ROSE-4610 file (N, C-alpha, C; in Angstrom, 1 decimal, always signed):
// ROSE-4610
residu = [M/M/M/P/P/P/A/A/A/R/R/R/V/V/V/A/A/A/A/A/A/L/L/L/Y/Y/Y/D/D/D/I/I/I/H/H/H/G/G/G/N/N/N/L/L/L/A/A/A/A/A/A/L/L/L/D/D/D/A/A/A/V/V/V/L/L/L/Q/Q/Q/E/E/E/V/V/V/E/E/E/R/R/R/A/A/A/G/G/G/A/A/A/D/D/D/A/A/A/L/L/L/V/V/V/F/F/F/G/G/G/G/G/G/D/D/D/L/L/L/A/A/A/F/F/F/G/G/G/P/P/P/Q/Q/Q/P/P/P/R/R/R/Q/Q/Q/V/V/V/L/L/L/E/E/E/R/R/R/V/V/V/M/M/M/S/S/S/L/L/L/G/G/G/G/G/G/P/P/P/V/V/V/S/S/S/F/F/F/V/V/V/R/R/R/G/G/G/N/N/N/T/T/T/D/D/D/R/R/R/E/E/E/V/V/V/A/A/A/E/E/E/R/R/R/H/H/H/G/G/G/V/V/V/E/E/E/Q/Q/Q/G/G/G/V/V/V/R/R/R/G/G/G/W/W/W/I/I/I/A/A/A/E/E/E/V/V/V/N/N/N/A/A/A/W/W/W/C/C/C/H/H/H/D/D/D/Q/Q/Q/L/L/L/T/T/T/P/P/P/D/D/D/Q/Q/Q/R/R/R/E/E/E/F/F/F/L/L/L/L/L/L/S/S/S/Q/Q/Q/K/K/K/A/A/A/H/H/H/V/V/V/T/T/T/L/L/L/H/H/H/V/V/V/E/E/E/G/G/G/L/L/L/G/G/G/D/D/D/V/V/V/L/L/L/F/F/F/V/V/V/H/H/H/G/G/G/S/S/S/P/P/P/R/R/R/S/S/S/D/D/D/E/E/E/E/E/E/A/A/A/I/I/I/R/R/R/R/R/R/D/D/D/T/T/T/P/P/P/E/E/E/A/A/A/E/E/E/I/I/I/L/L/L/P/P/P/M/M/M/V/V/V/A/A/A/H/H/H/V/V/V/R/R/R/E/E/E/S/S/S/I/I/I/I/I/I/V/V/V/C/C/C/G/G/G/H/H/H/T/T/T/H/H/H/I/I/I/Q/Q/Q/F/F/F/D/D/D/R/R/R/M/M/M/V/V/V/A/A/A/G/G/G/K/K/K/R/R/R/V/V/V/V/V/V/N/N/N/A/A/A/G/G/G/S/S/S/V/V/V/G/G/G/L/L/L/P/P/P/S/S/S/A/A/A/A/A/A/R/R/R/G/G/G/A/A/A/C/C/C/W/W/W/A/A/A/L/L/L/I/I/I/G/G/G/P/P/P/E/E/E/I/I/I/E/E/E/L/L/L/R/R/R/E/E/E/T/T/T/L/L/L/Y/Y/Y/D/D/D/F/F/F/E/E/E/R/R/R/A/A/A/A/A/A/A/A/A/E/E/E/I/I/I/R/R/R/K/K/K/S/S/S/G/G/G/A/A/A/P/P/P/K/K/K/A/A/A/R/R/R/E/E/E/F/F/F/A/A/A/D/D/D/H/H/H/I/I/I/L/L/L/N/N/N/P/P/P/P/P/P/V/V/V/A/A/A/G/G/G/P/P/P]
num = [1/1/1/2/2/2/3/3/3/4/4/4/5/5/5/6/6/6/7/7/7/8/8/8/9/9/9/10/10/10/11/11/11/12/12/12/13/13/13/14/14/14/15/15/15/16/16/16/17/17/17/18/18/18/19/19/19/20/20/20/21/21/21/22/22/22/23/23/23/24/24/24/25/25/25/26/26/26/27/27/27/28/28/28/29/29/29/30/30/30/31/31/31/32/32/32/33/33/33/34/34/34/35/35/35/36/36/36/37/37/37/38/38/38/39/39/39/40/40/40/41/41/41/42/42/42/43/43/43/44/44/44/45/45/45/46/46/46/47/47/47/48/48/48/49/49/49/50/50/50/51/51/51/52/52/52/53/53/53/54/54/54/55/55/55/56/56/56/57/57/57/58/58/58/59/59/59/60/60/60/61/61/61/62/62/62/63/63/63/64/64/64/65/65/65/66/66/66/67/67/67/68/68/68/69/69/69/70/70/70/71/71/71/72/72/72/73/73/73/74/74/74/75/75/75/76/76/76/77/77/77/78/78/78/79/79/79/80/80/80/81/81/81/82/82/82/83/83/83/84/84/84/85/85/85/86/86/86/87/87/87/88/88/88/89/89/89/90/90/90/91/91/91/92/92/92/93/93/93/94/94/94/95/95/95/96/96/96/97/97/97/98/98/98/99/99/99/100/100/100/101/101/101/102/102/102/103/103/103/104/104/104/105/105/105/106/106/106/107/107/107/108/108/108/109/109/109/110/110/110/111/111/111/112/112/112/113/113/113/114/114/114/115/115/115/116/116/116/117/117/117/118/118/118/119/119/119/120/120/120/121/121/121/122/122/122/123/123/123/124/124/124/125/125/125/126/126/126/127/127/127/128/128/128/129/129/129/130/130/130/131/131/131/132/132/132/133/133/133/134/134/134/135/135/135/136/136/136/137/137/137/138/138/138/139/139/139/140/140/140/141/141/141/142/142/142/143/143/143/144/144/144/145/145/145/146/146/146/147/147/147/148/148/148/149/149/149/150/150/150/151/151/151/152/152/152/153/153/153/154/154/154/155/155/155/156/156/156/157/157/157/158/158/158/159/159/159/160/160/160/161/161/161/162/162/162/163/163/163/164/164/164/165/165/165/166/166/166/167/167/167/168/168/168/169/169/169/170/170/170/171/171/171/172/172/172/173/173/173/174/174/174/175/175/175/176/176/176/177/177/177/178/178/178/179/179/179/180/180/180/181/181/181/182/182/182/183/183/183/184/184/184/185/185/185/186/186/186/187/187/187/188/188/188/189/189/189/190/190/190/191/191/191/192/192/192/193/193/193/194/194/194/195/195/195/196/196/196/197/197/197/198/198/198/199/199/199/200/200/200/201/201/201/202/202/202/203/203/203/204/204/204/205/205/205/206/206/206/207/207/207/208/208/208/209/209/209/210/210/210/211/211/211/212/212/212/213/213/213/214/214/214/215/215/215/216/216/216/217/217/217/218/218/218/219/219/219/220/220/220/221/221/221/222/222/222/223/223/223/224/224/224/225/225/225/226/226/226/227/227/227/228/228/228/229/229/229/230/230/230/231/231/231/232/232/232/233/233/233/234/234/234/235/235/235/236/236/236]
x = [-11.0/-10.2/-8.4/-8.6/-7.5/-6.0/-5.6/-3.9/-3.0/-3.6/-3.0/-4.1/-3.6/-4.9/-4.4/-4.5/-3.6/-4.9/-4.2/-5.2/-4.8/-5.6/-5.6/-6.5/-5.9/-6.5/-6.2/-7.0/-6.7/-6.9/-7.5/-7.4/-7.3/-8.5/-8.5/-8.6/-9.7/-9.7/-8.3/-7.1/-6.5/-6.4/-7.4/-7.9/-6.2/-5.4/-4.6/-3.1/-2.9/-2.4/-3.6/-4.2/-5.6/-5.2/-5.4/-5.4/-3.4/-2.9/-1.4/-1.3/-2.1/-1.5/-2.2/-3.6/-4.8/-3.8/-2.7/-2.3/-1.2/-0.4/+0.4/+0.2/-1.5/-1.9/-2.6/-2.7/-3.1/-1.3/-0.4/+0.9/+2.1/+0.4/+1.2/+0.3/-0.4/-1.5/-2.4/-2.8/-3.9/-4.8/-5.5/-7.0/-8.0/-7.7/-8.4/-8.5/-8.8/-9.1/-9.6/-9.0/-10.1/-9.1/-10.7/-10.3/-10.8/-9.7/-9.5/-10.2/-10.7/-11.9/-11.0/-11.4/-11.5/-11.3/-12.1/-11.8/-12.6/-13.0/-13.8/-13.2/-13.0/-12.5/-11.1/-10.9/-9.9/-10.4/-9.8/-10.5/-11.0/-10.8/-11.3/-12.4/-13.4/-13.9/-15.2/-15.5/-16.8/-16.4/-14.9/-13.8/-13.4/-13.0/-12.7/-13.0/-14.5/-15.9/-16.8/-16.7/-16.8/-15.5/-14.7/-13.3/-13.7/-13.6/-13.5/-15.1/-16.3/-17.6/-17.8/-16.7/-17.1/-15.9/-14.9/-14.8/-14.5/-14.7/-14.8/-14.6/-14.7/-14.0/-14.1/-13.4/-13.8/-13.0/-14.1/-14.0/-14.8/-13.6/-14.3/-13.7/-15.0/-15.3/-15.4/-14.4/-13.9/-14.2/-15.4/-15.7/-14.9/-14.4/-13.5/-14.0/-14.1/-14.2/-14.7/-13.8/-14.0/-15.3/-15.6/-16.2/-17.9/-18.1/-19.6/-19.0/-18.4/-18.8/-19.1/-18.3/-18.6/-20.4/-20.5/-21.9/-23.0/-22.5/-23.4/-23.3/-22.2/-22.1/-22.1/-21.1/-20.7/-20.0/-21.2/-20.2/-19.5/-19.2/-18.8/-19.9/-21.2/-22.1/-22.2/-21.4/-21.0/-19.6/-19.2/-17.6/-16.5/-16.3/-15.3/-14.8/-13.4/-13.3/-13.4/-13.5/-14.4/-13.8/-12.2/-11.9/-12.1/-12.4/-12.8/-14.2/-15.5/-16.2/-16.5/-16.0/-16.2/-15.6/-14.6/-14.2/-15.0/-15.6/-17.0/-18.3/-18.3/-19.5/-19.4/-18.6/-17.9/-18.1/-16.9/-16.9/-18.6/-19.4/-20.7/-21.5/-21.4/-22.4/-21.7/-20.3/-19.7/-20.7/-20.9/-21.5/-22.3/-23.0/-24.4/-24.5/-26.2/-27.3/-26.7/-26.6/-26.3/-24.7/-23.8/-22.5/-21.8/-23.3/-23.0/-23.9/-24.7/-25.4/-24.5/-23.9/-22.2/-21.4/-20.8/-20.4/-21.2/-22.2/-22.5/-23.2/-23.0/-23.1/-22.1/-20.9/-19.0/-19.2/-18.8/-18.8/-17.9/-18.0/-16.9/-15.0/-15.8/-14.5/-15.2/-13.3/-13.3/-12.7/-13.3/-12.8/-12.1/-11.1/-10.4/-9.6/-10.3/-9.3/-7.3/-6.8/-5.7/-5.1/-4.6/-4.0/-2.5/-2.5/-1.4/-0.8/-1.5/-1.7/-2.9/-4.2/-5.2/-6.0/-7.4/-7.6/-7.2/-7.7/-6.5/-8.2/-7.9/-8.7/-8.0/-8.8/-9.3/-10.3/-9.3/-10.2/-9.4/-10.6/-9.9/-8.8/-9.2/-8.8/-8.0/-8.8/-8.6/-9.8/-9.6/-10.8/-12.4/-11.9/-12.5/-13.5/-12.9/-12.9/-12.6/-13.8/-12.8/-11.7/-12.0/-11.7/-9.9/-10.3/-9.1/-7.9/-6.5/-5.7/-4.7/-4.0/-2.7/-1.5/-0.9/+0.5/+1.6/+2.5/+4.4/+4.6/+4.3/+5.0/+4.0/+2.7/+1.5/+1.9/+2.1/+2.7/+1.9/+2.3/+1.2/+0.7/+0.3/-1.2/-1.8/-1.6/-2.4/-3.3/-3.1/-3.2/-3.7/-3.1/-4.0/-5.1/-6.4/-7.9/-8.8/-7.9/-8.1/-8.4/-8.1/-7.5/-7.9/-8.3/-9.2/-9.8/-10.8/-11.8/-11.4/-10.4/-9.6/-9.4/-10.4/-9.7/-7.9/-8.3/-7.6/-6.6/-5.1/-4.1/-3.2/-3.8/-3.1/-4.2/-4.2/-5.1/-4.1/-5.3/-4.1/-5.4/-4.8/-4.7/-4.4/-5.6/-4.4/-4.9/-4.9/-6.2/-4.3/-3.4/-2.6/-1.4/-1.4/-0.9/+0.3/+0.6/+2.1/+2.3/+2.7/+2.9/+3.9/+3.5/+4.7/+4.2/+4.6/+4.6/+5.4/+3.9/+4.8/+3.7/+4.5/+4.1/+4.0/+2.4/+1.8/+0.9/+1.0/+0.2/-0.1/+0.3/-0.5/-0.3/-0.2/-1.0/+0.1/-0.2/+0.5/-0.2/+0.7/-0.5/+0.7/-0.3/-0.2/-0.9/-0.2/-0.7/-0.4/-1.1/-1.3/-0.9/-0.4/-0.2/-1.5/-1.2/-1.8/-1.9/-2.4/-2.3/-2.7/-3.4/-3.8/-3.0/-2.8/-1.8/-0.9/+0.4/+1.1/+1.9/+2.2/+3.1/+4.8/+5.3/+6.6/+7.1/+6.1/+6.6/+6.6/+7.4/+7.2/+6.0/+5.9/+4.7/+3.3/+2.3/+1.3/+1.5/+0.9/+1.4/+0.4/+0.8/-0.5/+0.7/-0.4/+0.1/-0.4/+0.4/+0.1/-0.1/-1.3/-1.0/-1.1/-0.5/-0.6/+0.2/+1.1/+1.4/+1.9/+3.1/+4.0/+2.7/+3.5/+3.4/+4.0/+4.3/+5.2/+3.7/+4.4/+4.2/+5.2/+4.0/+4.3/+4.5/+5.3/+5.2/+5.2/+4.3/+4.0/+4.2/+5.2/+5.8/+4.3/+4.4/+3.6/+4.1/+3.0/+3.8/+2.5/+3.3/+3.2/+3.3/+3.5/+3.3/+2.0/+2.0/+0.7/-0.6/-1.0/-1.2/-1.7/-0.6/-1.4/-1.5/-0.9/-1.6/-3.6/-3.6/-5.1/-5.9/-5.7/-5.7/-6.3/-5.2/-5.3/-6.5/-6.8/-8.2/-9.3/-9.4/-10.1/-11.0/-10.7/-12.2/-12.6/-11.3/-11.8/-11.8/-11.9/-11.4/-9.8/-8.7/-8.0/-7.1/-8.0/-7.1/-4.8/-5.2/-4.0/-3.1/-3.6/-2.6/-2.6/-3.6/-3.7/-2.9/-2.3/-1.3/-0.4/+0.2/+1.0/+1.5/+1.2/+1.1/+1.8/+1.7/+1.4/+3.1/+3.2/+4.4/+5.4/+5.1/+6.5/+5.2/+5.9/+5.0/+5.7/+5.3/+5.5/+6.6/+8.1/+8.0/+8.8/+7.5/+7.5/+6.0/+5.7/+4.3/+3.6/+2.2/+1.9/+1.9]
y = [+17.7/+16.5/+16.8/+15.4/+15.5/+15.1/+15.4/+16.2/+14.7/+14.0/+13.0/+12.4/+11.2/+10.3/+9.8/+9.0/+7.7/+6.6/+5.4/+4.4/+3.5/+2.9/+2.5/+1.1/-0.5/-1.2/-2.6/-3.3/-4.7/-3.8/-3.5/-3.4/-4.1/-4.8/-6.4/-6.2/-4.6/-4.9/-4.7/-3.6/-3.6/-1.5/-1.4/-0.1/+0.5/+0.2/+1.1/+1.2/+0.2/+0.4/+1.6/+1.8/+2.8/+3.8/+4.0/+5.8/+5.9/+4.9/+5.3/+6.1/+5.1/+5.5/+7.4/+7.5/+8.1/+9.4/+9.4/+10.4/+10.9/+10.0/+10.3/+11.0/+9.8/+10.5/+12.5/+12.5/+14.0/+14.3/+14.4/+15.1/+15.1/+14.0/+13.9/+15.1/+15.2/+16.2/+15.5/+14.5/+14.1/+14.6/+14.8/+16.0/+14.6/+13.3/+12.6/+10.7/+10.6/+8.7/+7.4/+7.1/+5.8/+4.0/+3.6/+2.1/+1.6/+0.7/-0.2/-2.0/-2.3/-3.1/-3.8/-5.1/-5.8/-5.1/-3.9/-3.5/-4.1/-4.5/-5.5/-6.8/-7.6/-9.2/-9.0/-8.7/-8.6/-8.8/-8.7/-8.7/-7.0/-5.9/-4.6/-4.0/-5.2/-5.0/-3.4/-3.6/-2.3/-0.6/-1.2/+0.3/+0.5/-0.3/+0.1/+1.3/+0.4/+0.7/+2.1/+2.6/+3.5/+4.3/+4.4/+4.9/+5.8/+4.4/+5.5/+5.7/+5.1/+5.9/+7.3/+7.8/+9.2/+9.9/+9.6/+10.2/+11.3/+12.8/+13.9/+13.9/+15.1/+15.2/+14.0/+14.0/+13.2/+11.5/+11.0/+9.4/+8.9/+7.6/+6.4/+5.3/+4.6/+2.9/+2.1/+1.0/-0.4/-1.4/-2.1/-3.2/-4.5/-5.3/-5.9/-7.5/-8.6/-9.8/-10.3/-9.8/-9.9/-9.4/-7.7/-7.3/-8.0/-8.7/-9.4/-10.4/-11.1/-12.5/-12.0/-10.8/-10.5/-10.4/-8.9/-8.3/-9.5/-10.4/-11.8/-13.1/-13.0/-13.9/-15.0/-14.9/-16.2/-17.2/-19.0/-19.7/-20.7/-22.5/-23.0/-23.8/-23.1/-23.7/-22.6/-21.4/-21.2/-20.7/-22.2/-23.0/-22.0/-21.4/-20.7/-22.0/-21.8/-23.1/-22.7/-23.2/-23.8/-22.1/-22.2/-21.0/-19.5/-19.8/-18.0/-18.0/-19.1/-19.2/-18.5/-19.1/-18.4/-17.3/-16.1/-15.0/-14.3/-15.1/-14.3/-13.8/-14.9/-15.1/-14.1/-14.0/-13.1/-11.5/-11.6/-10.0/-9.5/-10.5/-9.8/-9.8/-10.3/-10.3/-8.6/-8.5/-6.7/-5.9/-6.3/-5.2/-4.5/-3.2/-2.9/-2.9/-3.4/-4.0/-2.5/-0.9/+0.1/+0.0/-0.8/-0.7/-2.1/-3.5/-3.8/-3.3/-2.9/-2.6/-1.5/-0.4/+0.2/-0.6/-2.3/-2.7/-3.2/-3.7/-3.5/-3.5/-2.3/-0.9/-0.1/-1.0/+0.0/-0.6/+0.3/-0.6/-1.3/-2.1/-3.1/-2.5/-1.2/-0.6/+1.1/+1.5/+3.6/+3.6/+4.9/+5.5/+6.2/+7.9/+9.4/+9.5/+10.4/+11.4/+12.1/+11.6/+12.3/+13.7/+14.2/+15.2/+14.9/+15.2/+14.3/+13.3/+11.8/+11.1/+10.4/+10.8/+11.2/+9.6/+9.2/+8.5/+7.7/+7.2/+5.7/+4.8/+3.3/+2.1/+1.7/+1.9/+1.4/+0.4/-0.7/-2.2/-3.3/-4.1/-4.6/-6.2/-6.8/-7.8/-7.2/-7.8/-7.5/-6.6/-6.7/-5.4/-6.5/-7.5/-8.5/-9.5/-9.1/-10.0/-9.7/-9.5/-9.3/-10.3/-11.0/-12.8/-12.9/-11.6/-12.5/-12.1/-12.6/-11.5/-11.6/-10.2/-9.8/-9.3/-11.4/-10.8/-10.0/-9.3/-8.9/-9.9/-11.4/-12.4/-12.9/-12.9/-13.2/-13.2/-14.0/-14.1/-12.4/-13.2/-11.1/-12.2/-12.9/-13.8/-14.1/-14.5/-14.7/-13.1/-11.5/-10.9/-10.2/-10.1/-10.1/-9.8/-11.2/-11.2/-10.7/-10.0/-9.4/-8.6/-7.2/-6.0/-5.4/-6.8/-6.2/-5.5/-5.2/-4.3/-2.3/-3.5/-1.5/-0.2/+1.3/+1.5/+1.9/+2.6/+3.0/+2.7/+3.7/+3.1/+2.6/+3.5/+3.2/+2.2/+1.1/-0.1/+0.5/+0.2/+0.2/-1.3/-1.9/-3.3/-3.5/-4.8/-5.4/-6.7/-7.2/-8.3/-9.4/-9.1/-10.6/-9.8/-8.0/-7.9/-7.8/-7.6/-7.6/-5.8/-5.2/-3.9/-4.2/-3.7/-3.8/-2.5/-2.4/-1.7/-1.7/-2.2/-2.6/-2.3/-2.9/-2.5/-3.6/-4.2/-5.6/-5.3/-6.5/-6.2/-5.3/-4.4/-2.5/-1.7/-1.5/-1.2/-1.5/+0.3/+0.1/-0.3/-1.3/-2.4/-1.7/-1.0/-0.6/-1.8/-2.4/-2.7/-2.2/-1.2/-0.5/-1.5/-2.9/-3.8/-3.7/-4.3/-4.1/-2.9/-2.0/-1.4/-2.5/-3.5/-4.2/-5.2/-6.0/-7.7/-7.7/-6.9/-6.9/-8.2/-8.3/-9.0/-9.3/-9.4/-9.0/-7.4/-6.8/-5.8/-5.6/-4.5/-4.1/-4.1/-2.3/-1.1/-1.5/-0.5/-0.8/+0.0/-0.1/-0.2/+0.0/+1.5/+2.3/+2.7/+3.6/+4.3/+5.2/+5.8/+8.0/+8.6/+8.2/+8.2/+10.0/+10.3/+11.4/+12.6/+12.8/+13.3/+12.2/+11.6/+10.8/+9.2/+8.0/+7.0/+6.6/+6.4/+6.0/+4.9/+4.6/+3.4/+3.8/+4.2/+4.5/+3.0/+2.8/+1.4/+2.6/+2.4/+3.6/+3.0/+3.6/+2.3/+2.8/+2.1/+2.3/+1.9/+1.5/+0.9/-0.1/-1.3/-2.7/-3.9/-4.0/-4.5/-4.0/-2.8/-1.9/-2.8/-2.9/-3.2/-4.5/-5.1/-6.7/-7.3/-6.6/-6.9/-6.5/-5.3/-4.7/-6.0/-6.1/-7.2/-9.2/-9.0/-10.4/-10.2/-9.1/-9.0/-8.4/-8.5/-8.0/-9.4/-10.9/-11.5/-12.7/-11.9/-12.8/-13.5/-14.8/-15.9/-15.9/-16.4/-16.6/-14.5/-14.4/-13.2/-13.0/-14.4/-14.8/-15.1/-15.3/-15.4/-14.3/-13.0/-11.7/-10.8/-11.4/-11.0/-10.8/-12.4/-12.6/-12.4/-12.2/-11.7/-10.2/-9.4/-7.5/-8.0/-8.6/-8.7/-9.1/-10.4/-10.8/-11.2/-10.2/-10.0/-11.4/-12.2/-13.2/-12.3/-13.0/-11.8/-12.4/-13.4/-13.8/-14.1/-13.7/-14.4/-14.3/-14.6/-14.3/-13.5]
z = [-32.1/-33.1/-31.5/-31.3/-30.1/-30.5/-29.7/-30.1/-29.6/-27.9/-27.2/-27.1/-27.0/-26.8/-26.1/-24.2/-23.6/-23.6/-24.0/-24.5/-22.9/-22.3/-21.4/-21.4/-21.6/-21.8/-20.8/-20.6/-19.3/-18.4/-17.2/-16.4/-15.0/-15.9/-14.9/-13.2/-13.0/-11.4/-10.2/-11.7/-10.4/-10.6/-9.3/-9.1/-8.8/-8.2/-7.7/-8.9/-10.0/-10.9/-12.1/-12.2/-13.0/-12.6/-10.4/-10.8/-10.7/-10.9/-10.7/-12.1/-13.5/-14.6/-14.9/-14.1/-14.7/-13.8/-13.1/-13.0/-13.2/-14.2/-15.5/-17.1/-16.9/-17.9/-18.2/-16.6/-16.3/-16.8/-16.1/-16.3/-17.9/-18.3/-19.9/-20.4/-20.4/-21.1/-21.9/-21.5/-23.0/-23.0/-23.7/-23.7/-24.1/-24.8/-24.6/-23.7/-23.7/-23.0/-23.9/-24.1/-24.4/-23.5/-23.5/-22.3/-23.5/-23.8/-24.8/-24.4/-22.7/-22.4/-21.1/-21.4/-19.6/-18.8/-17.9/-16.6/-15.8/-16.0/-14.4/-13.7/-15.0/-14.8/-13.4/-12.2/-11.1/-10.2/-9.0/-7.8/-7.1/-7.9/-7.8/-8.9/-9.6/-10.5/-10.1/-9.0/-8.8/-8.1/-7.6/-7.5/-8.6/-10.2/-11.5/-11.6/-11.9/-12.6/-12.2/-10.8/-9.6/-10.4/-11.1/-10.7/-12.5/-13.0/-14.7/-15.4/-14.3/-14.7/-14.0/-13.4/-12.6/-13.2/-14.3/-14.9/-16.6/-15.9/-17.0/-18.0/-19.3/-20.0/-21.1/-22.3/-23.6/-23.0/-22.8/-23.0/-23.7/-24.2/-25.2/-24.8/-24.6/-24.1/-25.1/-25.0/-26.1/-25.4/-25.6/-24.5/-24.9/-24.2/-24.2/-24.0/-24.2/-24.0/-22.2/-21.7/-20.1/-19.8/-20.5/-20.4/-20.9/-21.2/-21.3/-20.9/-21.0/-19.8/-18.9/-17.4/-16.4/-16.4/-17.3/-17.4/-17.3/-18.5/-18.2/-17.5/-16.3/-15.9/-16.6/-17.8/-18.4/-18.2/-17.3/-16.7/-17.7/-17.0/-18.0/-19.2/-18.5/-20.2/-21.0/-20.2/-22.1/-22.6/-21.9/-22.0/-22.1/-20.4/-20.6/-18.9/-18.4/-18.1/-16.3/-15.9/-14.4/-14.1/-13.4/-12.6/-13.4/-14.7/-15.1/-15.0/-14.9/-14.4/-13.6/-12.4/-10.8/-10.9/-11.1/-11.3/-12.0/-13.2/-13.8/-12.9/-11.6/-11.1/-9.7/-9.0/-8.4/-8.8/-10.0/-10.3/-10.9/-11.4/-11.6/-10.6/-9.3/-8.0/-7.6/-7.6/-6.9/-8.0/-8.8/-9.5/-9.3/-9.6/-9.7/-10.6/-10.8/-12.4/-12.8/-12.7/-14.0/-14.3/-13.4/-13.8/-14.9/-14.2/-15.6/-17.0/-17.1/-18.2/-19.1/-18.0/-18.6/-19.5/-19.1/-20.4/-20.7/-21.1/-22.5/-23.0/-22.6/-24.0/-24.5/-23.9/-24.5/-26.3/-27.0/-28.1/-29.0/-29.8/-30.2/-30.6/-31.6/-31.7/-31.9/-31.9/-31.6/-33.2/-33.1/-34.3/-34.0/-34.0/-33.3/-34.3/-34.8/-35.6/-34.5/-35.1/-33.6/-34.7/-34.2/-34.5/-34.9/-36.3/-36.7/-37.3/-37.0/-37.2/-37.3/-38.1/-38.7/-38.0/-38.7/-37.9/-37.1/-36.0/-35.4/-35.3/-35.2/-34.7/-33.8/-32.7/-31.1/-31.1/-31.1/-30.6/-29.5/-29.2/-27.9/-28.3/-29.6/-29.4/-31.3/-31.8/-33.0/-34.0/-35.6/-35.5/-36.0/-36.4/-36.2/-35.1/-34.3/-33.0/-31.5/-30.3/-29.1/-28.4/-29.1/-28.6/-29.3/-30.6/-31.5/-31.2/-31.3/-30.6/-31.8/-32.1/-32.7/-31.7/-32.3/-31.2/-32.0/-31.4/-31.8/-32.8/-32.7/-32.9/-34.5/-34.2/-34.9/-36.9/-38.1/-38.9/-40.0/-40.8/-41.4/-41.6/-42.9/-43.3/-42.7/-41.1/-40.3/-39.7/-40.2/-39.5/-40.8/-42.3/-43.3/-43.4/-42.5/-43.3/-41.8/-40.5/-39.6/-39.8/-41.1/-41.0/-42.6/-43.5/-44.9/-45.2/-44.0/-44.3/-43.5/-43.0/-42.0/-42.9/-43.2/-43.6/-42.9/-41.4/-41.1/-41.5/-41.1/-41.2/-39.9/-39.2/-37.6/-36.7/-36.4/-35.6/-33.6/-32.4/-31.0/-30.9/-29.9/-29.4/-28.5/-27.5/-26.0/-26.2/-24.6/-25.0/-24.8/-25.4/-24.6/-23.6/-23.6/-22.1/-22.5/-23.3/-23.9/-24.9/-24.8/-25.4/-26.5/-28.0/-28.4/-29.9/-30.8/-32.3/-33.3/-34.6/-35.5/-36.8/-37.9/-39.2/-39.9/-40.1/-39.7/-41.1/-42.6/-43.8/-43.6/-44.0/-44.1/-43.5/-42.2/-41.0/-39.6/-39.2/-38.1/-37.0/-36.2/-35.5/-33.8/-32.4/-31.6/-30.5/-29.7/-28.3/-27.2/-26.9/-25.6/-24.0/-24.6/-22.5/-22.3/-20.8/-20.0/-18.8/-18.0/-16.8/-15.6/-16.0/-14.3/-14.0/-15.4/-15.4/-16.9/-16.4/-17.3/-17.8/-18.6/-18.6/-19.8/-19.1/-20.2/-19.9/-18.7/-18.4/-16.1/-15.9/-14.7/-14.0/-14.6/-14.0/-15.2/-14.7/-16.1/-16.7/-18.2/-19.5/-19.6/-20.6/-21.4/-22.6/-23.6/-25.3/-24.5/-25.6/-25.7/-26.9/-27.6/-29.0/-29.8/-30.4/-30.9/-30.5/-31.1/-32.0/-32.7/-32.0/-31.7/-31.4/-31.3/-30.5/-29.4/-28.2/-27.1/-26.3/-26.1/-24.9/-24.2/-22.9/-21.7/-20.9/-19.0/-17.9/-17.6/-16.3/-15.2/-13.0/-13.2/-11.9/-10.4/-9.4/-8.3/-7.4/-5.7/-5.3/-5.2/-6.0/-5.9/-5.0/-3.8/-2.2/-1.4/-1.7/-1.5/-2.3/-3.3/-4.0/-4.0/-3.7/-3.4/-2.9/-1.0/+0.0/+0.4/-1.0/-1.0/-1.5/-2.9/-3.1/-2.6/-1.6/-1.5/-0.6/+0.3/+1.4/+0.0/-0.8/-1.6/-1.6/-1.0/-1.0/-3.1/-3.5/-4.9/-5.2/-6.3/-6.5/-7.5/-6.8/-7.2/-6.7/-5.4/-5.1/-5.6/-4.8/-4.6/-5.8/-6.4/-7.7/-8.6/-8.3/-8.9/-8.6/-7.1/-6.5/-6.8/-6.5/-7.1/-8.5/-9.5/-10.7/-11.0/-10.0/-9.9/-9.8/-8.5/-7.9/-8.5/-9.3/-10.2/-11.3/-12.6/-13.9/-14.5/-15.5/-16.4/-16.9/-17.3/-18.2/-19.5/-19.3/-21.4/-21.6/-23.0/-22.4/-24.2/-24.3/-25.8/-26.5]
């Protein structure tokens, strides 16, 4: 039974942010890791997957919507927008067959019993769907059907890239934020679960990370780099 679980969500191919958070996770004494999805959709997909697949110790993975889309090379014929299809195809082609299979093998949700908190449910979007968002201002009436069949009292999610911690629909819903593409925050965002719940933000060398991303050859590399240098102050 872990006492402190680090929840890392929405890496989005940002290796520098991931490495900075992993260093802080070690300093924080976390004894388990949960990656909450959307690992590879971004400018450094292969490097990020090499890093997470090499980690030892108790590590769990929840599949995000872009993990499916990248692994299956979703294009406009699957209903995604043109620029997203372009990034999906590029990321897919950067990955090895083993890495693509790894993305598809991840679970839709993970439950861990955390010391002092009990059972905690980790999902990407909502308990119903990896594409469904629970936002910091989503009305309770909309959340109720999403959590109707959830037995756990604490739900950790991501997908919207903005941290929050709120009681709603009889559940404590925690959004860990985004490690690689945060909104409404300057640094790489994550959460430490147990024995309390802490929303963390890790600073790193943004300029160096942006320079590496610009050289990646990824579609929209400049936009990814600009987001890191100037994160949106508001978002979903």
